[in-house]
PDB file of N, H, CA, C and O in Angstrom:
ATOM      1  N   MET A   1      -1.865  -7.001  -8.707  1.00  0.00           N
ATOM      2  CA  MET A   1      -2.341  -7.448  -7.430  1.00  0.00           C
ATOM      3  C   MET A   1      -2.734  -6.217  -6.615  1.00  0.00           C
ATOM      4  O   MET A   1      -1.983  -5.244  -6.556  1.00  0.00           O
ATOM      5  N   LEU A   2      -3.883  -6.259  -6.001  1.00  0.00           N
ATOM      6  H   LEU A   2      -4.493  -7.049  -6.048  1.00  0.00           H
ATOM      7  CA  LEU A   2      -4.325  -5.165  -5.135  1.00  0.00           C
ATOM      8  C   LEU A   2      -3.601  -5.240  -3.800  1.00  0.00           C
ATOM      9  O   LEU A   2      -3.454  -6.315  -3.219  1.00  0.00           O
ATOM     10  N   ARG A   3      -3.151  -4.088  -3.323  1.00  0.00           N
ATOM     11  H   ARG A   3      -3.270  -3.214  -3.795  1.00  0.00           H
ATOM     12  CA  ARG A   3      -2.503  -3.994  -2.011  1.00  0.00           C
ATOM     13  C   ARG A   3      -3.084  -2.793  -1.279  1.00  0.00           C
ATOM     14  O   ARG A   3      -3.540  -1.834  -1.902  1.00  0.00           O
ATOM     15  N   THR A   4      -3.063  -2.854   0.040  1.00  0.00           N
ATOM     16  H   THR A   4      -2.692  -3.633   0.546  1.00  0.00           H
ATOM     17  CA  THR A   4      -3.544  -1.757   0.868  1.00  0.00           C
ATOM     18  C   THR A   4      -2.386  -1.212   1.684  1.00  0.00           C
ATOM     19  O   THR A   4      -1.605  -1.970   2.260  1.00  0.00           O
ATOM     20  N   ILE A   5      -2.280   0.119   1.729  1.00  0.00           N
ATOM     21  H   ILE A   5      -2.914   0.736   1.262  1.00  0.00           H
ATOM     22  CA  ILE A   5      -1.233   0.778   2.497  1.00  0.00           C
ATOM     23  C   ILE A   5      -1.856   1.815   3.417  1.00  0.00           C
ATOM     24  O   ILE A   5      -2.989   2.247   3.208  1.00  0.00           O
ATOM     25  N   THR A   6      -1.105   2.209   4.438  1.00  0.00           N
ATOM     26  H   THR A   6      -0.184   1.859   4.608  1.00  0.00           H
ATOM     27  CA  THR A   6      -1.511   3.340   5.259  1.00  0.00           C
ATOM     28  C   THR A   6      -0.626   4.520   4.901  1.00  0.00           C
ATOM     29  O   THR A   6       0.588   4.388   4.747  1.00  0.00           O
ATOM     30  N   VAL A   7      -1.263   5.675   4.774  1.00  0.00           N
ATOM     31  H   VAL A   7      -2.249   5.783   4.900  1.00  0.00           H
ATOM     32  CA  VAL A   7      -0.567   6.920   4.484  1.00  0.00           C
ATOM     33  C   VAL A   7      -0.905   7.856   5.637  1.00  0.00           C
ATOM     34  O   VAL A   7      -2.054   8.277   5.774  1.00  0.00           O
ATOM     35  N   GLY A   8       0.061   8.179   6.450  1.00  0.00           N
ATOM     36  H   GLY A   8       0.994   7.837   6.338  1.00  0.00           H
ATOM     37  CA  GLY A   8      -0.227   8.969   7.643  1.00  0.00           C
ATOM     38  C   GLY A   8      -0.831   8.078   8.717  1.00  0.00           C
ATOM     39  O   GLY A   8      -0.573   6.875   8.757  1.00  0.00           O
ATOM     40  N   THR A   9      -1.632   8.675   9.582  1.00  0.00           N
ATOM     41  H   THR A   9      -1.842   9.652   9.549  1.00  0.00           H
ATOM     42  CA  THR A   9      -2.181   7.941  10.717  1.00  0.00           C
ATOM     43  C   THR A   9      -3.573   7.383  10.451  1.00  0.00           C
ATOM     44  O   THR A   9      -3.910   6.309  10.950  1.00  0.00           O
ATOM     45  N   HIS A  10      -4.387   8.092   9.676  1.00  0.00           N
ATOM     46  H   HIS A  10      -4.114   8.965   9.270  1.00  0.00           H
ATOM     47  CA  HIS A  10      -5.796   7.727   9.539  1.00  0.00           C
ATOM     48  C   HIS A  10      -6.231   7.420   8.113  1.00  0.00           C
ATOM     49  O   HIS A  10      -7.415   7.175   7.881  1.00  0.00           O
ATOM     50  N   VAL A  11      -5.321   7.425   7.160  1.00  0.00           N
ATOM     51  H   VAL A  11      -4.360   7.624   7.349  1.00  0.00           H
ATOM     52  CA  VAL A  11      -5.705   7.259   5.760  1.00  0.00           C
ATOM     53  C   VAL A  11      -5.162   5.939   5.224  1.00  0.00           C
ATOM     54  O   VAL A  11      -3.972   5.652   5.355  1.00  0.00           O
ATOM     55  N   SER A  12      -6.039   5.136   4.620  1.00  0.00           N
ATOM     56  H   SER A  12      -7.006   5.369   4.514  1.00  0.00           H
ATOM     57  CA  SER A  12      -5.645   3.906   3.935  1.00  0.00           C
ATOM     58  C   SER A  12      -5.925   4.071   2.453  1.00  0.00           C
ATOM     59  O   SER A  12      -6.897   4.715   2.059  1.00  0.00           O
ATOM     60  N   VAL A  13      -5.060   3.482   1.637  1.00  0.00           N
ATOM     61  H   VAL A  13      -4.270   2.959   1.957  1.00  0.00           H
ATOM     62  CA  VAL A  13      -5.214   3.547   0.183  1.00  0.00           C
ATOM     63  C   VAL A  13      -5.098   2.128  -0.349  1.00  0.00           C
ATOM     64  O   VAL A  13      -4.189   1.390   0.030  1.00  0.00           O
ATOM     65  N   GLN A  14      -6.026   1.742  -1.236  1.00  0.00           N
ATOM     66  H   GLN A  14      -6.765   2.342  -1.545  1.00  0.00           H
ATOM     67  CA  GLN A  14      -5.961   0.437  -1.874  1.00  0.00           C
ATOM     68  C   GLN A  14      -5.773   0.654  -3.362  1.00  0.00           C
ATOM     69  O   GLN A  14      -6.520   1.404  -3.991  1.00  0.00           O
ATOM     70  N   GLY A  15      -4.759  -0.015  -3.928  1.00  0.00           N
ATOM     71  H   GLY A  15      -4.152  -0.624  -3.417  1.00  0.00           H
ATOM     72  CA  GLY A  15      -4.486   0.154  -5.344  1.00  0.00           C
ATOM     73  C   GLY A  15      -3.649  -0.981  -5.888  1.00  0.00           C
ATOM     74  O   GLY A  15      -3.369  -1.959  -5.195  1.00  0.00           O
ATOM     75  N   ILE A  16      -3.253  -0.837  -7.141  1.00  0.00           N
ATOM     76  H   ILE A  16      -3.480  -0.043  -7.705  1.00  0.00           H
ATOM     77  CA  ILE A  16      -2.444  -1.842  -7.825  1.00  0.00           C
ATOM     78  C   ILE A  16      -0.995  -1.713  -7.366  1.00  0.00           C
ATOM     79  O   ILE A  16      -0.424  -0.622  -7.392  1.00  0.00           O
ATOM     80  N   TYR A  17      -0.400  -2.834  -6.943  1.00  0.00           N
ATOM     81  H   TYR A  17      -0.864  -3.720  -6.922  1.00  0.00           H
ATOM     82  CA  TYR A  17       0.989  -2.843  -6.491  1.00  0.00           C
ATOM     83  C   TYR A  17       1.907  -2.413  -7.627  1.00  0.00           C
ATOM     84  O   TYR A  17       1.775  -2.885  -8.756  1.00  0.00           O
ATOM     85  N   VAL A  18       2.858  -1.494  -7.314  1.00  0.00           N
ATOM     86  H   VAL A  18       2.965  -1.110  -6.397  1.00  0.00           H
ATOM     87  CA  VAL A  18       3.823  -1.016  -8.302  1.00  0.00           C
ATOM     88  C   VAL A  18       5.219  -1.524  -7.973  1.00  0.00           C
ATOM     89  O   VAL A  18       5.854  -2.178  -8.801  1.00  0.00           O
ATOM     90  N   ARG A  19       5.712  -1.222  -6.743  1.00  0.00           N
ATOM     91  H   ARG A  19       5.197  -0.691  -6.070  1.00  0.00           H
ATOM     92  CA  ARG A  19       7.076  -1.638  -6.390  1.00  0.00           C
ATOM     93  C   ARG A  19       7.306  -1.490  -4.890  1.00  0.00           C
ATOM     94  O   ARG A  19       6.548  -0.823  -4.187  1.00  0.00           O
ATOM     95  N   ASP A  20       8.378  -2.135  -4.419  1.00  0.00           N
ATOM     96  H   ASP A  20       8.994  -2.677  -4.990  1.00  0.00           H
ATOM     97  CA  ASP A  20       8.869  -1.952  -3.054  1.00  0.00           C
ATOM     98  C   ASP A  20       9.854  -0.796  -3.045  1.00  0.00           C
ATOM     99  O   ASP A  20      10.495  -0.516  -4.058  1.00  0.00           O
ATOM    100  N   THR A  21       9.981  -0.121  -1.905  1.00  0.00           N
ATOM    101  H   THR A  21       9.461  -0.349  -1.082  1.00  0.00           H
ATOM    102  CA  THR A  21      10.994   0.916  -1.754  1.00  0.00           C
ATOM    103  C   THR A  21      12.075   0.400  -0.808  1.00  0.00           C
ATOM    104  O   THR A  21      11.868  -0.592  -0.109  1.00  0.00           O
ATOM    105  N   GLN A  22      13.210   1.062  -0.785  1.00  0.00           N
ATOM    106  H   GLN A  22      13.378   1.868  -1.353  1.00  0.00           H
ATOM    107  CA  GLN A  22      14.331   0.623   0.050  1.00  0.00           C
ATOM    108  C   GLN A  22      14.045   0.760   1.536  1.00  0.00           C
ATOM    109  O   GLN A  22      14.670   0.077   2.347  1.00  0.00           O
ATOM    110  N   ASP A  23      13.115   1.630   1.908  1.00  0.00           N
ATOM    111  H   ASP A  23      12.607   2.186   1.249  1.00  0.00           H
ATOM    112  CA  ASP A  23      12.822   1.850   3.326  1.00  0.00           C
ATOM    113  C   ASP A  23      11.698   0.962   3.862  1.00  0.00           C
ATOM    114  O   ASP A  23      11.210   1.193   4.968  1.00  0.00           O
ATOM    115  N   GLY A  24      11.279  -0.050   3.095  1.00  0.00           N
ATOM    116  H   GLY A  24      11.676  -0.238   2.197  1.00  0.00           H
ATOM    117  CA  GLY A  24      10.277  -1.002   3.560  1.00  0.00           C
ATOM    118  C   GLY A  24       8.844  -0.653   3.216  1.00  0.00           C
ATOM    119  O   GLY A  24       7.934  -1.434   3.492  1.00  0.00           O
ATOM    120  N   ARG A  25       8.629   0.508   2.618  1.00  0.00           N
ATOM    121  H   ARG A  25       9.368   1.143   2.394  1.00  0.00           H
ATOM    122  CA  ARG A  25       7.284   0.879   2.191  1.00  0.00           C
ATOM    123  C   ARG A  25       7.047   0.349   0.777  1.00  0.00           C
ATOM    124  O   ARG A  25       7.972  -0.151   0.137  1.00  0.00           O
ATOM    125  N   ILE A  26       5.807   0.459   0.291  1.00  0.00           N
ATOM    126  H   ILE A  26       5.056   0.865   0.812  1.00  0.00           H
ATOM    127  CA  ILE A  26       5.497   0.048  -1.075  1.00  0.00           C
ATOM    128  C   ILE A  26       4.773   1.180  -1.791  1.00  0.00           C
ATOM    129  O   ILE A  26       4.259   2.106  -1.163  1.00  0.00           O
ATOM    130  N   VAL A  27       4.744   1.089  -3.110  1.00  0.00           N
ATOM    131  H   VAL A  27       5.161   0.337  -3.620  1.00  0.00           H
ATOM    132  CA  VAL A  27       4.054   2.064  -3.946  1.00  0.00           C
ATOM    133  C   VAL A  27       2.878   1.362  -4.604  1.00  0.00           C
ATOM    134  O   VAL A  27       3.026   0.271  -5.155  1.00  0.00           O
ATOM    135  N   VAL A  28       1.697   1.995  -4.545  1.00  0.00           N
ATOM    136  H   VAL A  28       1.576   2.881  -4.097  1.00  0.00           H
ATOM    137  CA  VAL A  28       0.511   1.488  -5.234  1.00  0.00           C
ATOM    138  C   VAL A  28      -0.010   2.576  -6.165  1.00  0.00           C
ATOM    139  O   VAL A  28       0.189   3.766  -5.921  1.00  0.00           O
ATOM    140  N   ARG A  29      -0.674   2.154  -7.228  1.00  0.00           N
ATOM    141  H   ARG A  29      -0.835   1.187  -7.426  1.00  0.00           H
ATOM    142  CA  ARG A  29      -1.238   3.088  -8.205  1.00  0.00           C
ATOM    143  C   ARG A  29      -2.753   3.056  -8.119  1.00  0.00           C
ATOM    144  O   ARG A  29      -3.368   1.990  -8.095  1.00  0.00           O
ATOM    145  N   VAL A  30      -3.349   4.252  -8.074  1.00  0.00           N
ATOM    146  H   VAL A  30      -2.849   5.118  -8.094  1.00  0.00           H
ATOM    147  CA  VAL A  30      -4.797   4.419  -8.126  1.00  0.00           C
ATOM    148  C   VAL A  30      -5.059   5.381  -9.271  1.00  0.00           C
ATOM    149  O   VAL A  30      -4.797   6.578  -9.162  1.00  0.00           O
ATOM    150  N   GLY A  31      -5.579   4.849 -10.367  1.00  0.00           N
ATOM    151  H   GLY A  31      -5.792   3.876 -10.455  1.00  0.00           H
ATOM    152  CA  GLY A  31      -5.761   5.678 -11.558  1.00  0.00           C
ATOM    153  C   GLY A  31      -4.405   6.122 -12.078  1.00  0.00           C
ATOM    154  O   GLY A  31      -3.564   5.285 -12.404  1.00  0.00           O
ATOM    155  N   GLU A  32      -4.182   7.424 -12.159  1.00  0.00           N
ATOM    156  H   GLU A  32      -4.866   8.105 -11.894  1.00  0.00           H
ATOM    157  CA  GLU A  32      -2.911   7.972 -12.647  1.00  0.00           C
ATOM    158  C   GLU A  32      -1.973   8.355 -11.504  1.00  0.00           C
ATOM    159  O   GLU A  32      -0.843   8.778 -11.750  1.00  0.00           O
ATOM    160  N   GLU A  33      -2.426   8.213 -10.261  1.00  0.00           N
ATOM    161  H   GLU A  33      -3.344   7.870 -10.061  1.00  0.00           H
ATOM    162  CA  GLU A  33      -1.644   8.643  -9.094  1.00  0.00           C
ATOM    163  C   GLU A  33      -0.929   7.466  -8.439  1.00  0.00           C
ATOM    164  O   GLU A  33      -1.480   6.370  -8.345  1.00  0.00           O
ATOM    165  N   ASN A  34       0.308   7.701  -7.984  1.00  0.00           N
ATOM    166  H   ASN A  34       0.756   8.591  -8.060  1.00  0.00           H
ATOM    167  CA  ASN A  34       1.056   6.732  -7.195  1.00  0.00           C
ATOM    168  C   ASN A  34       1.094   7.201  -5.750  1.00  0.00           C
ATOM    169  O   ASN A  34       1.266   8.390  -5.478  1.00  0.00           O
ATOM    170  N   PHE A  35       0.932   6.250  -4.814  1.00  0.00           N
ATOM    171  H   PHE A  35       0.793   5.285  -5.035  1.00  0.00           H
ATOM    172  CA  PHE A  35       0.978   6.547  -3.391  1.00  0.00           C
ATOM    173  C   PHE A  35       2.003   5.637  -2.741  1.00  0.00           C
ATOM    174  O   PHE A  35       2.071   4.449  -3.058  1.00  0.00           O
ATOM    175  N   LYS A  36       2.809   6.193  -1.823  1.00  0.00           N
ATOM    176  H   LYS A  36       2.754   7.157  -1.566  1.00  0.00           H
ATOM    177  CA  LYS A  36       3.801   5.414  -1.097  1.00  0.00           C
ATOM    178  C   LYS A  36       3.399   5.369   0.361  1.00  0.00           C
ATOM    179  O   LYS A  36       3.087   6.400   0.956  1.00  0.00           O
ATOM    180  N   GLY A  37       3.403   4.161   0.949  1.00  0.00           N
ATOM    181  H   GLY A  37       3.656   3.322   0.466  1.00  0.00           H
ATOM    182  CA  GLY A  37       3.021   4.036   2.347  1.00  0.00           C
ATOM    183  C   GLY A  37       3.424   2.694   2.920  1.00  0.00           C
ATOM    184  O   GLY A  37       4.077   1.884   2.262  1.00  0.00           O
ATOM    185  N   THR A  38       3.021   2.477   4.156  1.00  0.00           N
ATOM    186  H   THR A  38       2.491   3.135   4.690  1.00  0.00           H
ATOM    187  CA  THR A  38       3.339   1.246   4.872  1.00  0.00           C
ATOM    188  C   THR A  38       2.308   0.176   4.526  1.00  0.00           C
ATOM    189  O   THR A  38       1.107   0.412   4.657  1.00  0.00           O
ATOM    190  N   PRO A  39       2.763  -1.003   4.083  1.00  0.00           N
ATOM    191  CA  PRO A  39       1.799  -2.051   3.731  1.00  0.00           C
ATOM    192  C   PRO A  39       1.055  -2.566   4.958  1.00  0.00           C
ATOM    193  O   PRO A  39       1.623  -2.674   6.045  1.00  0.00           O
ATOM    194  N   ILE A  40      -0.217  -2.882   4.769  1.00  0.00           N
ATOM    195  H   ILE A  40      -0.679  -2.794   3.886  1.00  0.00           H
ATOM    196  CA  ILE A  40      -1.024  -3.504   5.814  1.00  0.00           C
ATOM    197  C   ILE A  40      -0.870  -5.008   5.655  1.00  0.00           C
ATOM    198  O   ILE A  40      -1.035  -5.552   4.564  1.00  0.00           O
ATOM    199  N   ARG A  41      -0.553  -5.666   6.752  1.00  0.00           N
ATOM    200  H   ARG A  41      -0.419  -5.224   7.639  1.00  0.00           H
ATOM    201  CA  ARG A  41      -0.349  -7.119   6.705  1.00  0.00           C
ATOM    202  C   ARG A  41      -1.666  -7.839   6.471  1.00  0.00           C
ATOM    203  O   ARG A  41      -2.730  -7.375   6.881  1.00  0.00           O
ATOM    204  N   GLU A  42      -1.573  -8.980   5.805  1.00  0.00           N
ATOM    205  H   GLU A  42      -0.709  -9.357   5.472  1.00  0.00           H
ATOM    206  CA  GLU A  42      -2.762  -9.794   5.560  1.00  0.00           C
ATOM    207  C   GLU A  42      -3.203 -10.448   6.864  1.00  0.00           C
ATOM    208  O   GLU A  42      -2.373 -10.882   7.662  1.00  0.00           O
ATOM    209  N   ALA A  43      -4.501 -10.515   7.070  1.00  0.00           N
ATOM    210  H   ALA A  43      -5.175 -10.163   6.421  1.00  0.00           H
ATOM    211  CA  ALA A  43      -5.039 -11.172   8.260  1.00  0.00           C
ATOM    212  C   ALA A  43      -4.962 -12.682   8.080  1.00  0.00           C
ATOM    213  O   ALA A  43      -5.190 -13.194   6.984  1.00  0.00           O
ATOM    214  N   LYS A  44      -4.645 -13.388   9.146  1.00  0.00           N
ATOM    215  H   LYS A  44      -4.460 -12.973  10.037  1.00  0.00           H
ATOM    216  CA  LYS A  44      -4.608 -14.843   9.097  1.00  0.00           C
ATOM    217  C   LYS A  44      -6.007 -15.394   9.329  1.00  0.00           C
ATOM    218  O   LYS A  44      -6.754 -14.883  10.162  1.00  0.00           O
ATOM    219  N   ALA A  45      -6.355 -16.434   8.590  1.00  0.00           N
ATOM    220  H   ALA A  45      -5.748 -16.850   7.912  1.00  0.00           H
ATOM    221  CA  ALA A  45      -7.665 -17.065   8.752  1.00  0.00           C
ATOM    222  C   ALA A  45      -7.720 -17.786  10.092  1.00  0.00           C
ATOM    223  O   ALA A  45      -6.725 -18.356  10.540  1.00  0.00           O
ATOM    224  N   ALA A  46      -8.879 -17.759  10.723  1.00  0.00           N
ATOM    225  H   ALA A  46      -9.688 -17.296  10.359  1.00  0.00           H
ATOM    226  CA  ALA A  46      -9.040 -18.415  12.031  1.00  0.00           C
ATOM    227  C   ALA A  46      -9.157 -19.903  11.884  1.00  0.00           C
ATOM    228  O   ALA A  46      -9.298 -20.612  12.880  1.00  0.00           O
TER     229      ALA A  46
END
């Protein structure tokens, strides 16, 4: 499943969901790299 996270203040990363962390962040994989960040919530349909 594709997930989007924020890393820092201005950087977003979209990748394959890997796992949740104990501090509420998630890990996503892009190619061979793993990134940990805050998940972006899904927008609700109007």
